[in-house]
C-alpha positions in Angstrom: -22.1 -5.9 -10.8 -25.6 -5.6 -12.0 -26.9 -8.0 -9.3 -25.6 -5.5 -6.7 -26.5 -2.3 -8.6 -29.3 -0.1 -7.3 -31.9 1.1 -9.7 -32.0 4.9 -9.4 -34.1 5.3 -12.5 -37.3 3.6 -11.4 -39.4 3.0 -8.2 -39.4 4.9 -4.9 -36.9 7.8 -5.0 -36.4 7.7 -1.2 -35.9 3.9 -1.0 -33.5 3.9 -4.0 -31.4 6.8 -2.5 -31.3 5.1 0.9 -30.2 1.8 -0.6 -27.5 3.5 -2.6 -26.4 5.8 0.3 -26.0 3.1 2.9 -23.0 1.4 1.3 -21.6 4.9 0.5 -21.9 5.7 4.2 -20.4 2.5 5.3 -17.6 3.0 2.8 -16.9 6.5 4.0 -17.0 5.3 7.6 -14.4 2.8 6.8 -12.4 5.4 4.9 -12.4 7.6 8.0 -11.1 4.6 10.0 -7.9 4.9 8.0 -7.4 8.4 9.3 -8.8 7.7 12.8 -6.7 4.6 13.2 -3.6 6.6 12.3 -4.6 9.4 14.6 -5.6 7.3 17.6 -2.6 5.0 17.5 -0.1 7.8 16.8 -1.8 10.0 19.4 -1.6 7.3 22.1 1.6 5.4 21.1 3.9 8.0 19.6 5.2 11.4 20.4 2.9 14.5 20.5 4.8 16.0 17.6 4.1 12.9 15.5 0.3 13.4 15.9 0.7 17.1 15.1 2.6 16.2 11.9 -0.2 13.9 10.6 -3.2 16.0 11.7 -1.9 19.4 10.6 -1.0 18.1 7.1 -4.6 17.3 6.1 -5.2 20.5 4.1 -1.8 20.1 2.4 -2.3 16.5 1.3 -5.8 17.3 0.1 -4.3 20.0 -2.2 -3.0 17.2 -4.4 -5.4 14.3 -3.5 -8.4 16.6 -3.8 -7.5 17.6 -7.4 -7.2 14.1 -8.7 -10.1 12.9 -6.6 -12.3 15.6 -8.2 -11.1 14.6 -11.7 -12.1 11.0 -10.9 -15.5 12.0 -9.6 -16.1 14.0 -12.8 -15.3 10.9 -14.9 -17.9 9.0 -12.9 -20.6 11.5 -13.7 -19.8 11.0 -17.4 -20.3 7.2 -17.0 -23.6 7.8 -15.1 -24.9 10.0 -18.0 -24.3 7.3 -20.6 -25.6 4.6 -18.3 -28.8 6.5 -17.8 -29.1 6.9 -21.6 -28.5 3.2 -22.2 -25.5 3.9 -24.5 -23.5 0.7 -24.2 -20.6 1.7 -26.5 -20.0 5.0 -24.7 -20.3 3.3 -21.3 -17.4 1.0 -22.3 -15.3 3.9 -23.8 -15.9 6.1 -20.7 -14.9 3.4 -18.3 -11.7 2.5 -20.0 -10.8 6.1 -20.6 -11.3 6.7 -16.8 -8.9 3.9 -16.0 -6.2 5.3 -18.4 -6.8 8.7 -17.0 -6.2 7.3 -13.5 -2.9 5.8 -14.5 -1.7 9.1 -15.9 -2.9 11.0 -12.8 -1.1 8.5 -10.5 2.2 9.3 -12.0 1.6 13.0 -11.8 0.3 12.9 -8.2 3.4 11.0 -7.1 5.8 13.4 -8.7 4.0 16.6 -7.5 3.7 15.3 -4.0 7.3 14.3 -3.5 8.6 17.5 -5.1 6.3 20.2 -3.7 5.1 18.9 -0.3 8.4 19.5 1.5 8.4 23.1 0.1 4.8 23.7 1.2 5.4 22.4 4.7 8.0 25.1 5.2 5.8 27.8 3.5 3.0 27.2 6.0 5.5 27.6 8.9 5.3 24.0 10.3 7.0 24.3 13.7 10.7 23.1 13.7 9.9 20.4 16.2 7.1 19.0 14.0 8.7 19.4 10.6 10.9 16.2 10.5 7.9 14.1 11.4 5.8 15.7 8.7 8.5 15.3 6.0 8.9 11.6 6.8 5.2 10.9 6.8 4.4 12.7 3.6 7.3 11.4 1.7 6.1 7.8 2.3 2.4 8.8 1.8 3.0 10.5 -1.6 5.4 7.8 -2.6 2.4 5.4 -2.6 -0.3 7.9 -3.6 -1.0 6.0 -6.8 -2.9 3.4 -4.7 -5.3 6.2 -3.5 -5.8 7.7 -6.9 -6.5 4.3 -8.6 -8.9 3.2 -5.8 -10.9 6.4 -6.1 -11.3 6.0 -9.8 -12.3 2.3 -9.6 -14.7 3.2 -6.8 -16.3 5.9 -8.9 -16.7 3.6 -11.9 -18.7 1.1 -9.8 -20.8 3.8 -8.2 -21.6 5.5 -11.5 -23.6 2.4 -12.6 -25.3 2.0 -9.2 -22.9 -0.4 -7.5 -22.0 1.0 -4.1 -21.8 -2.5 -2.5 -18.6 -4.0 -3.8 -16.4 -0.9 -3.0 -17.7 -1.3 0.5 -16.7 -4.9 0.8 -13.2 -4.3 -0.5 -12.8 -1.2 1.8 -14.0 -3.2 4.8 -11.2 -5.7 4.3 -8.5 -3.1 3.8 -9.7 -1.0 6.7 -9.3 -4.0 9.1 -5.9 -4.6 7.6 -5.0 -0.9 8.2 -5.9 -1.1 11.9 -3.9 -4.3 12.3 -0.9 -2.8 10.6 -1.1 0.4 12.7 -1.2 -1.6 15.9 1.8 -3.8 14.8 4.0 -1.1 13.3 3.2 1.9 15.5 2.0 0.5 18.8 4.1 -2.7 18.7 7.3 -1.8 16.8 7.2 1.9 17.7 7.9 3.1 14.1 5.8 6.3 14.6 4.9 8.2 11.5 6.7 5.7 9.2 4.5 2.9 10.3 1.3 5.0 10.1 2.1 6.1 6.5 3.1 2.6 5.4 -0.1 1.1 6.9 -2.2 3.6 4.9 -0.5 3.0 1.6 -0.5 -0.8 1.8 -4.2 -0.9 2.8 -5.3 1.5 0.1 -3.2 -0.5 -2.4 -5.1 -3.7 -1.6 -8.4 -1.8 -2.0 -7.4 -0.7 -5.4 -6.3 -4.2 -6.4 -9.5 -5.8 -5.3 -11.6 -3.3 -7.2 -9.5 -3.9 -10.3 -9.9 -7.6 -10.1 -13.6 -7.3 -9.7 -13.9 -5.0 -12.8 -11.8 -7.2 -15.1 -13.9 -10.3 -14.1 -17.1 -8.6 -15.4 -18.0 -9.5 -19.0 -20.7 -6.9 -19.7 -20.5 -3.3 -20.7 -19.5 -2.2 -17.2 -16.3 -4.4 -17.0 -12.7 -3.7 -17.9 -10.8 -5.4 -20.7 -7.1 -4.7 -20.1 -6.0 -4.1 -23.7 -8.8 -1.5 -24.1 -7.4 0.5 -21.2 -4.6 1.8 -23.5 -6.9 2.9 -26.4 -7.0 6.6 -26.5 -10.4 8.1 -27.1 -9.9 11.8 -27.6 -13.5 12.9 -27.3 -14.1 10.8 -24.1 -10.9 12.2 -22.5 -12.1 15.7 -23.3 -15.4 15.0 -21.6 -13.7 13.6 -18.5 -11.4 16.7 -18.3 -14.3 19.1 -19.0 -16.4 17.6 -16.2 -13.6 16.7 -13.8 -11.3 19.7 -14.1 -13.7 22.1 -12.4 -14.2 19.7 -9.5 -10.5 19.0 -9.2 -9.5 22.7 -9.3 -12.2 23.4 -6.8 -10.9 20.9 -4.4 -7.3 22.0 -4.8 -7.8 25.7 -4.7 -10.1 25.4 -1.7 -7.4 23.5 0.0 -5.1 26.6 -0.6 -7.5 28.5 1.6 -7.4 25.8 4.2 -3.6 25.8 4.0 -3.6 29.6 4.8 -5.9 28.9 7.6 -3.6 26.1 8.9 -0.7 28.5 8.7 -2.5 30.8 11.1 -3.4 27.9 13.3 0.3 26.9 13.4 1.1 30.3 14.8 -0.8 29.4 18.0 1.6 26.5 18.5 1.4 22.7 18.8 -1.5 22.8 21.2 -3.7 24.5 18.7 -2.5 22.2 16.0 -3.4 19.2 18.0 -6.8 20.6 19.0 -7.7 21.5 15.5 -6.4 18.2 14.2 -8.6 16.2 16.6 -11.6 18.4 15.8 -11.1 17.7 12.1 -10.8 14.0 12.6 -14.1 13.9 14.5 -15.9 16.3 12.1 -14.9 14.0 9.2 -16.4 11.1 11.1 -19.7 12.6 12.3 -20.4 14.3 9.0 -20.3 11.1 7.1 -24.1 10.7 6.6 -24.2 14.1 4.9 -21.1 13.3 2.8 -22.8 10.1 1.6 -25.9 12.0 0.5 -23.9 14.6 -1.3 -21.9 11.8 -3.0 -25.0 10.0 -4.1 -26.7 13.1 -5.6 -24.6 13.5 -8.7 -25.1 9.9 -9.7 -28.9 10.1 -9.2 -29.2 13.4 -11.0 -26.9 12.4 -13.9 -28.6 9.0 -14.5 -32.1 10.5 -14.4 -31.3 13.5 -16.6 -29.5 11.2 -19.0 -32.8 9.2 -19.2 -34.8 12.4 -19.6 -36.6 11.9 -16.3 -36.6 15.5 -15.3 -39.4 15.5 -12.7 -37.8 12.6 -10.9 -34.4 14.4 -10.8 -36.0 17.5 -9.3 -37.9 15.5 -6.6 -34.8 13.5 -5.7 -32.8 16.7 -5.5 -35.3 18.3 -3.1 -35.6 15.3 -0.9 -31.8 15.0 -0.6 -31.3 18.6 0.3 -33.9 18.5 3.1 -32.5 15.2 4.5 -29.0 16.5 4.4 -29.8 19.8 6.2 -31.9 18.3 8.9 -29.4 15.5 9.6 -26.5 17.9 9.7 -28.0 20.2 12.3 -28.9 17.2 14.5 -25.3 15.9 14.2 -23.9 19.4 15.0 -25.9 19.5 18.2 -24.8 16.1 19.3 -21.1 16.9 18.6 -21.4 20.1 20.7 -22.9 18.2 23.7 -20.2 15.5 23.7 -17.3 17.6 22.3 -14.8 17.1 25.2 -15.4 13.4 25.4 -15.0 13.0 21.6 -11.8 15.1 21.5 -10.4 13.1 24.4 -10.3 10.0 22.1 -7.4 11.5 20.3 -5.7 14.1 22.6 -5.2 14.0 26.3 -3.6 17.3 27.1 -6.3 19.7 28.5 -4.8 22.7 26.6 -5.1 20.7 23.3 -8.7 19.9 24.1 -9.5 23.5 24.9 -8.6 24.5 21.4 -10.6 21.8 19.9 -13.6 22.7 22.0 -13.4 26.3 20.8 -13.6 25.1 17.2 -16.6 22.9 18.0 -18.4 25.8 19.8 -18.1 28.0 16.7 -18.8 25.6 13.9 -21.1 22.8 15.0 -24.4 24.8 14.9 -23.7 25.9 11.3 -23.4 22.4 9.9 -26.7 22.9 8.2 -25.1 25.5 5.9 -22.2 23.2 5.1 -24.6 20.3 4.3 -26.8 22.6 2.1 -23.7 23.8 0.1 -22.5 20.2 -0.5 -25.9 18.9 -1.6 -26.6 21.9 -3.8 -23.1 21.5 -5.4 -23.9 17.8 -6.0 -27.1 18.7 -7.9 -25.2 21.1 -10.1 -22.4 18.6 -10.9 -25.0 15.9 -11.7 -26.6 18.3 -14.1 -23.3 18.9 -15.9 -22.9 22.4 -14.4 -19.7 21.8 -12.4 -18.4 25.3 -13.2 -21.0 26.9 -11.0 -20.0 25.2 -7.7 -16.4 25.6 -8.7 -16.6 29.4 -9.1 -18.7 29.8 -6.0 -16.6 27.7 -3.7 -13.3 29.1 -5.0 -14.7 32.6 -4.4 -15.9 32.1 -0.9 -14.2 29.0 0.5 -10.8 30.1 -0.8 -10.7 33.8 -1.7 -13.0 35.2 1.0 -11.7 32.8 3.6 -8.1 33.9 3.0 -9.0 37.6 3.0 -11.0 37.2 6.2 -8.4 35.2 8.1 -5.4 37.2 7.2 -7.2 40.5 7.9 -9.3 39.7 10.9 -6.5 37.9 12.9 -4.6 41.2 12.9 -7.4 43.0 14.7 -8.6 40.2 16.8 -5.6 37.8 17.5 -7.6 35.0 19.0 -8.1 31.4 17.9 -11.9 31.7 17.5 -11.3 34.5 14.9 -9.9 31.8 12.7 -12.8 29.4 13.6 -15.4 31.9 12.3 -14.0 31.7 8.7 -15.8 28.5 8.2 -19.5 29.3 9.0 -19.2 32.7 7.4 -18.0 31.3 4.0 -20.5 28.4 4.3 -23.3 31.0 4.5 -22.0 32.9 1.5 -22.0 29.9 -0.7 -25.4 28.8 0.5 -26.9 32.1 -0.6 -25.4 31.9 -4.1 -26.5 28.3 -4.6 -30.0 29.1 -3.5 -30.3 31.9 -6.0 -28.9 29.8 -8.8 -31.2 26.8 -8.1 -34.3 29.1 -8.0 -33.7 31.1 -11.1 -32.1 28.5 -13.4 -33.9 25.7 -15.3 -31.1 23.3 -14.4 -32.9 20.0 -15.4 -33.8 21.2 -18.9 -30.6 23.0 -19.4 -28.8 19.7 -19.0 -26.4 19.2 -22.0 -27.1 15.7 -23.2 -27.0 16.2 -27.0 -23.8 14.2 -27.3 -25.5 11.3 -25.5 -28.2 10.7 -28.1 -26.3 11.8 -31.2 
């Protein structure tokens, strides 16, 4: 792994971040291909209701996946901290504790998904003609969700020590497999949502397996020794939970806000669901460069603060925020110009496209605020202050978003009323993050006492 690890502690900050971000970007790009392949194949080779079932359930599935994904990312920050401090013993303990934690979370995610998702689909008023497709898709999806949880944790272990290359290689293989399986099962055998869900689960499972094989073949302090996985380290587990729980709760509770938003979108019917679903697929794709930057920031900040390189951490944070904001606004402009063409990749009905276009027209020019919030949150998480972005995003991206949507739609019952909930809450979180970064001494307030003791 070390031969492919990027040195984020020395040398040019910009060069190191770019080298680290490129594999992250490519990996996220391939990850989006999972979703895009499902959406494109289902949208073109299955019924319209099948596409609505997959696209409208994104917020619902993220309610569970986001929680365990946040927990895994928090564990990666713990590893980065010890890696920056050069603490070999705690690097090994934190890695093995993360794997054990992933196994526990895999079981919980499967049980929670299978039991509660059917209930939630009815709570959000999924249209009767779409509900059977949604139930079928998510039962299969959550039946194999352990593959997604394990892959995310293995990926975070590698990235936490600067290796963003190997996760990319494994994801490349499984992404190609996913596309092939989609074409065979959905386009060829006409299995609809069953084939799309099966293709995703199988492909993610292979990603997780390849990552695991890589880690057990390493014979240094960053590798996995299978018997050590089942050794319980109470202090390390506590650190993983303390760092990861705010991130997991943030993801899940924010998704509650998005579920409420989706409920209001559903009220406008399948055309609105399809249009919003296509918009979301494209947004996830075009926003990848900024996502990659925000993912790299916690690793960079945590490693450098662990090594007590405070000035370097501050410079890297500033550069990352500027790059993310400028890039996001450029992307938003391009998306707006080519909105109808991009939406047409997934949906063909003009009424579907009109709803997607309305969403682009409202949100695309405010991507700078979304990028700023993600980058600022990444800085805080890397500095061990995950509670700050959690409280801020839960307040605005969940609480305020729910209050706004449920209230405003009564007075202005139009689709764009829903669309405005996003830029308004992005702006609120950006203001709070700016104030916190300006008034706090976040680099020197970093809690690293346990690293050197």
